[in-house]
N, CA, C and O atoms as CSV, one atom per row, in Angstrom:
chain,resi,resn,atom,element,x,y,z
A,1,UNK,N,N,105.176,99.024,127.038
A,1,UNK,CA,C,105.507,98.433,125.756
A,1,UNK,C,C,104.846,97.063,125.598
A,1,UNK,O,O,104.291,96.753,124.544
A,2,UNK,N,N,104.910,96.257,126.641
A,2,UNK,CA,C,104.316,94.917,126.574
A,2,UNK,C,C,102.811,94.989,126.323
A,2,UNK,O,O,102.259,94.182,125.575
A,3,UNK,N,N,102.155,95.963,126.953
A,3,UNK,CA,C,100.712,96.118,126.770
A,3,UNK,C,C,100.390,96.506,125.328
A,3,UNK,O,O,99.410,96.018,124.765
A,4,UNK,N,N,101.205,97.380,124.722
A,4,UNK,CA,C,100.990,97.776,123.336
A,4,UNK,C,C,101.123,96.579,122.405
A,4,UNK,O,O,100.340,96.420,121.469
A,5,UNK,N,N,102.109,95.750,122.665
A,5,UNK,CA,C,102.311,94.560,121.849
A,5,UNK,C,C,101.086,93.657,121.938
A,5,UNK,O,O,100.630,93.135,120.921
A,6,UNK,N,N,100.547,93.464,123.145
A,6,UNK,CA,C,99.356,92.640,123.307
A,6,UNK,C,C,98.178,93.224,122.540
A,6,UNK,O,O,97.408,92.487,121.925
A,7,UNK,N,N,98.037,94.545,122.575
A,7,UNK,CA,C,96.948,95.185,121.837
A,7,UNK,C,C,97.132,95.011,120.334
A,7,UNK,O,O,96.168,94.761,119.611
A,8,UNK,N,N,98.379,95.143,119.864
A,8,UNK,CA,C,98.649,94.933,118.444
A,8,UNK,C,C,98.333,93.499,118.044
A,8,UNK,O,O,97.710,93.258,117.009
A,9,UNK,N,N,98.759,92.560,118.858
A,9,UNK,CA,C,98.492,91.150,118.564
A,9,UNK,C,C,96.993,90.869,118.595
A,9,UNK,O,O,96.484,90.113,117.768
A,10,UNK,N,N,96.293,91.472,119.538
A,10,UNK,CA,C,94.843,91.302,119.618
A,10,UNK,C,C,94.173,91.886,118.387
A,10,UNK,O,O,93.242,91.293,117.842
A,11,UNK,N,N,94.646,93.050,117.945
A,11,UNK,CA,C,94.101,93.677,116.743
A,11,UNK,C,C,94.296,92.777,115.530
A,11,UNK,O,O,93.384,92.600,114.721
A,12,UNK,N,N,95.489,92.213,115.412
A,12,UNK,CA,C,95.760,91.307,114.298
A,12,UNK,C,C,94.863,90.073,114.366
A,12,UNK,O,O,94.339,89.622,113.348
A,13,UNK,N,N,94.692,89.535,115.563
A,13,UNK,CA,C,93.833,88.359,115.735
A,13,UNK,C,C,92.396,88.684,115.345
A,13,UNK,O,O,91.730,87.886,114.684
A,14,UNK,N,N,91.922,89.855,115.754
A,14,UNK,CA,C,90.557,90.258,115.401
A,14,UNK,C,C,90.425,90.400,113.888
A,14,UNK,O,O,89.408,90.013,113.313
A,15,UNK,N,N,91.444,90.949,113.249
A,15,UNK,CA,C,91.439,91.051,111.790
A,15,UNK,C,C,91.364,89.689,111.130
A,15,UNK,O,O,90.627,89.501,110.162
A,16,UNK,N,N,92.139,88.721,111.661
A,16,UNK,CA,C,92.104,87.360,111.103
A,16,UNK,C,C,90.723,86.736,111.295
A,16,UNK,O,O,90.218,86.049,110.407
A,17,UNK,N,N,90.120,86.975,112.450
A,17,UNK,CA,C,88.778,86.448,112.722
A,17,UNK,C,C,87.772,87.051,111.737
A,17,UNK,O,O,86.946,86.338,111.167
A,18,UNK,N,N,87.851,88.366,111.545
A,18,UNK,CA,C,86.928,89.031,110.619
A,18,UNK,C,C,87.069,88.483,109.203
A,18,UNK,O,O,86.070,88.234,108.528
A,19,UNK,N,N,88.309,88.295,108.753
A,19,UNK,CA,C,88.518,87.770,107.401
A,19,UNK,C,C,87.998,86.336,107.280
A,19,UNK,O,O,87.378,85.980,106.278
A,20,UNK,N,N,88.249,85.523,108.294
A,20,UNK,CA,C,87.770,84.136,108.261
A,20,UNK,C,C,86.246,84.089,108.263
A,20,UNK,O,O,85.643,83.297,107.538
A,21,UNK,N,N,85.621,84.944,109.084
A,21,UNK,CA,C,84.161,84.978,109.109
A,21,UNK,C,C,83.602,85.433,107.761
A,21,UNK,O,O,82.561,84.940,107.326
A,22,UNK,N,N,84.282,86.365,107.101
A,22,UNK,CA,C,83.853,86.794,105.764
A,22,UNK,C,C,83.928,85.644,104.775
A,22,UNK,O,O,83.024,85.454,103.961
A,23,UNK,N,N,85.022,84.869,104.850
A,23,UNK,CA,C,85.146,83.718,103.946
A,23,UNK,C,C,84.056,82.689,104.224
A,23,UNK,O,O,83.499,82.106,103.294
A,24,UNK,N,N,83.751,82.464,105.499
A,24,UNK,CA,C,82.689,81.522,105.860
A,24,UNK,C,C,81.352,82.020,105.317
A,24,UNK,O,O,80.583,81.255,104.734
A,25,UNK,N,N,81.086,83.313,105.514
A,25,UNK,CA,C,79.828,83.889,105.024
A,25,UNK,C,C,79.717,83.749,103.506
A,25,UNK,O,O,78.660,83.389,102.987
A,26,UNK,N,N,80.820,84.037,102.793
A,26,UNK,CA,C,80.818,83.914,101.331
A,26,UNK,C,C,80.545,82.479,100.906
A,26,UNK,O,O,79.753,82.234,99.996
A,27,UNK,N,N,81.209,81.523,101.574
A,27,UNK,CA,C,81.031,80.115,101.228
A,27,UNK,C,C,79.596,79.666,101.476
A,27,UNK,O,O,79.025,78.928,100.673
A,28,UNK,N,N,79.015,80.109,102.583
A,28,UNK,CA,C,77.628,79.730,102.876
A,28,UNK,C,C,76.660,80.368,101.885
A,28,UNK,O,O,75.672,79.746,101.492
A,29,UNK,N,N,76.939,81.604,101.481
A,29,UNK,CA,C,76.094,82.278,100.487
A,29,UNK,C,C,76.168,81.550,99.155
A,29,UNK,O,O,75.148,81.315,98.508
A,30,UNK,N,N,77.397,81.191,98.745
A,30,UNK,CA,C,77.565,80.445,97.491
A,30,UNK,C,C,76.824,79.118,97.551
A,30,UNK,O,O,76.177,78.712,96.586
A,31,UNK,N,N,76.923,78.453,98.681
A,31,UNK,CA,C,76.254,77.163,98.848
A,31,UNK,C,C,74.738,77.329,98.734
A,31,UNK,O,O,74.058,76.499,98.131
A,32,UNK,N,N,74.221,78.402,99.316
A,32,UNK,CA,C,72.769,78.635,99.300
A,32,UNK,C,C,72.256,78.974,97.905
A,32,UNK,O,O,71.090,78.727,97.596
A,33,UNK,N,N,73.124,79.543,97.057
A,33,UNK,CA,C,72.675,79.940,95.718
A,33,UNK,C,C,72.974,78.905,94.646
A,33,UNK,O,O,72.672,79.131,93.474
A,34,UNK,N,N,73.556,77.780,95.020
A,34,UNK,CA,C,73.818,76.717,94.043
A,34,UNK,C,C,72.504,76.100,93.587
A,34,UNK,O,O,71.516,76.097,94.322
A,35,UNK,N,N,72.506,75.579,92.368
A,35,UNK,CA,C,71.296,74.873,91.895
A,35,UNK,C,C,70.987,73.657,92.773
A,35,UNK,O,O,71.887,73.091,93.393
A,36,UNK,N,N,69.745,73.268,92.822
A,36,UNK,CA,C,69.259,72.190,93.686
A,36,UNK,C,C,70.058,70.887,93.601
A,36,UNK,O,O,70.299,70.282,94.646
A,37,UNK,N,N,70.487,70.411,92.412
A,37,UNK,CA,C,71.200,69.124,92.369
A,37,UNK,C,C,72.468,69.076,93.227
A,37,UNK,O,O,72.874,67.999,93.664
A,38,UNK,N,N,73.097,70.230,93.473
A,38,UNK,CA,C,74.312,70.171,94.290
A,38,UNK,C,C,74.061,70.648,95.715
A,38,UNK,O,O,74.880,71.358,96.301
A,39,UNK,N,N,72.928,70.251,96.257
A,39,UNK,CA,C,72.605,70.635,97.633
A,39,UNK,C,C,73.640,70.066,98.594
A,39,UNK,O,O,74.031,70.727,99.556
A,40,UNK,N,N,74.079,68.847,98.334
A,40,UNK,CA,C,75.102,68.238,99.183
A,40,UNK,C,C,76.445,68.843,98.792
A,40,UNK,O,O,76.870,68.736,97.641
A,41,UNK,N,N,77.104,69.472,99.747
A,41,UNK,CA,C,78.381,70.136,99.465
A,41,UNK,C,C,79.477,69.110,99.236
A,41,UNK,O,O,79.545,68.098,99.934
A,42,UNK,N,N,80.336,69.370,98.258
A,42,UNK,CA,C,81.483,68.472,98.056
A,42,UNK,C,C,82.366,68.441,99.305
A,42,UNK,O,O,82.378,69.382,100.098
A,43,UNK,N,N,83.095,67.348,99.460
A,43,UNK,CA,C,83.947,67.170,100.648
A,43,UNK,C,C,84.957,68.307,100.798
A,43,UNK,O,O,85.249,68.734,101.915
A,44,UNK,N,N,85.495,68.802,99.668
A,44,UNK,CA,C,86.465,69.896,99.729
A,44,UNK,C,C,85.842,71.142,100.341
A,44,UNK,O,O,86.472,71.811,101.160
A,45,UNK,N,N,84.614,71.459,99.952
A,45,UNK,CA,C,83.913,72.626,100.512
A,45,UNK,C,C,83.724,72.452,102.013
A,45,UNK,O,O,83.969,73.376,102.790
A,46,UNK,N,N,83.287,71.266,102.413
A,46,UNK,CA,C,83.069,70.986,103.833
A,46,UNK,C,C,84.369,71.138,104.609
A,46,UNK,O,O,84.385,71.747,105.678
A,47,UNK,N,N,85.456,70.590,104.081
A,47,UNK,CA,C,86.746,70.655,104.762
A,47,UNK,C,C,87.228,72.093,104.887
A,47,UNK,O,O,87.742,72.487,105.934
A,48,UNK,N,N,87.066,72.879,103.828
A,48,UNK,CA,C,87.504,74.276,103.860
A,48,UNK,C,C,86.705,75.061,104.891
A,48,UNK,O,O,87.264,75.867,105.635
A,49,UNK,N,N,85.413,74.826,104.933
A,49,UNK,CA,C,84.567,75.524,105.909
A,49,UNK,C,C,84.948,75.129,107.330
A,49,UNK,O,O,85.049,75.984,108.210
A,50,UNK,N,N,85.158,73.836,107.553
A,50,UNK,CA,C,85.558,73.375,108.885
A,50,UNK,C,C,86.893,73.992,109.294
A,50,UNK,O,O,87.073,74.370,110.451
A,51,UNK,N,N,87.826,74.095,108.353
A,51,UNK,CA,C,89.131,74.690,108.649
A,51,UNK,C,C,88.977,76.156,109.044
A,51,UNK,O,O,89.653,76.625,109.960
A,52,UNK,N,N,88.091,76.883,108.359
A,52,UNK,CA,C,87.860,78.292,108.701
A,52,UNK,C,C,87.271,78.415,110.104
A,52,UNK,O,O,87.681,79.279,110.879
A,53,UNK,N,N,86.313,77.557,110.427
A,53,UNK,CA,C,85.687,77.597,111.749
A,53,UNK,C,C,86.721,77.278,112.830
A,53,UNK,O,O,86.750,77.929,113.874
A,54,UNK,N,N,87.565,76.282,112.581
A,54,UNK,CA,C,88.613,75.924,113.534
A,54,UNK,C,C,89.575,77.096,113.725
A,54,UNK,O,O,90.017,77.359,114.843
A,55,UNK,N,N,89.900,77.801,112.636
A,55,UNK,CA,C,90.797,78.957,112.727
A,55,UNK,C,C,90.176,80.058,113.585
A,55,UNK,O,O,90.858,80.659,114.415
A,56,UNK,N,N,88.895,80.320,113.387
A,56,UNK,CA,C,88.211,81.348,114.183
A,56,UNK,C,C,88.214,80.961,115.656
A,56,UNK,O,O,88.504,81.792,116.517
A,57,UNK,N,N,87.896,79.722,115.947
A,57,UNK,CA,C,87.872,79.255,117.335
A,57,UNK,C,C,89.258,79.376,117.960
A,57,UNK,O,O,89.382,79.780,119.116
A,58,UNK,N,N,90.296,79.033,117.211
A,58,UNK,CA,C,91.663,79.146,117.708
A,58,UNK,C,C,92.024,80.587,118.045
A,58,UNK,O,O,92.631,80.852,119.084
A,59,UNK,N,N,91.651,81.520,117.166
A,59,UNK,CA,C,91.936,82.932,117.422
A,59,UNK,C,C,91.161,83.423,118.646
A,59,UNK,O,O,91.701,84.164,119.468
A,60,UNK,N,N,89.910,83.016,118.764
A,60,UNK,CA,C,89.112,83.422,119.928
A,60,UNK,C,C,89.703,82.852,121.214
A,60,UNK,O,O,89.772,83.549,122.226
A,61,UNK,N,N,90.126,81.597,121.182
A,61,UNK,CA,C,90.774,80.983,122.355
A,61,UNK,C,C,92.015,81.768,122.760
A,61,UNK,O,O,92.258,82.003,123.944
A,62,UNK,N,N,92.801,82.172,121.754
A,62,UNK,CA,C,94.024,82.930,122.027
A,62,UNK,C,C,93.689,84.283,122.666
A,62,UNK,O,O,94.349,84.707,123.614
A,63,UNK,N,N,92.664,84.955,122.142
A,63,UNK,CA,C,92.259,86.246,122.710
A,63,UNK,C,C,91.757,86.090,124.142
A,63,UNK,O,O,92.061,86.915,125.004
A,64,UNK,N,N,91.000,85.049,124.391
A,64,UNK,CA,C,90.472,84.798,125.738
A,64,UNK,C,C,91.617,84.508,126.695
A,64,UNK,O,O,91.618,85.000,127.823
A,65,UNK,N,N,92.591,83.717,126.262
A,65,UNK,CA,C,93.737,83.408,127.112
A,65,UNK,C,C,94.519,84.668,127.432
A,65,UNK,O,O,94.962,84.845,128.567
A,66,UNK,N,N,94.698,85.550,126.452
A,66,UNK,CA,C,95.396,86.821,126.699
A,66,UNK,C,C,94.616,87.669,127.697
A,66,UNK,O,O,95.203,88.285,128.585
A,67,UNK,N,N,93.311,87.698,127.552
A,67,UNK,CA,C,92.471,88.497,128.470
A,67,UNK,C,C,92.561,87.950,129.893
A,67,UNK,O,O,92.604,88.712,130.859
A,68,UNK,N,N,92.588,86.635,130.009
A,68,UNK,CA,C,92.696,86.021,131.341
A,68,UNK,C,C,94.035,86.343,131.998
A,68,UNK,O,O,94.102,86.512,133.215
A,69,UNK,N,N,95.094,86.430,131.206
A,69,UNK,CA,C,96.417,86.744,131.742
A,69,UNK,C,C,96.569,88.230,132.070
A,69,UNK,O,O,97.306,88.606,132.981
A,70,UNK,N,N,95.851,89.074,131.302
A,70,UNK,CA,C,96.102,90.503,131.410
A,70,UNK,C,C,95.147,91.235,132.233
A,70,UNK,O,O,95.270,92.450,132.390
């Protein structure tokens, strides 16, 4: 039972990572297609992207820690 729970949690974590990476990809695509005058991203965009990257790293750290324990 404990192993199944870990697999379920890992599956959920992978899903969160995939969704965050999709949001990052979308944001980078939008940034690349903006007109030249707004080449410098607004602070809000930068903060949102950094938050997504931090979330992905956190999920990966959690998965690695589970793998090390299991």
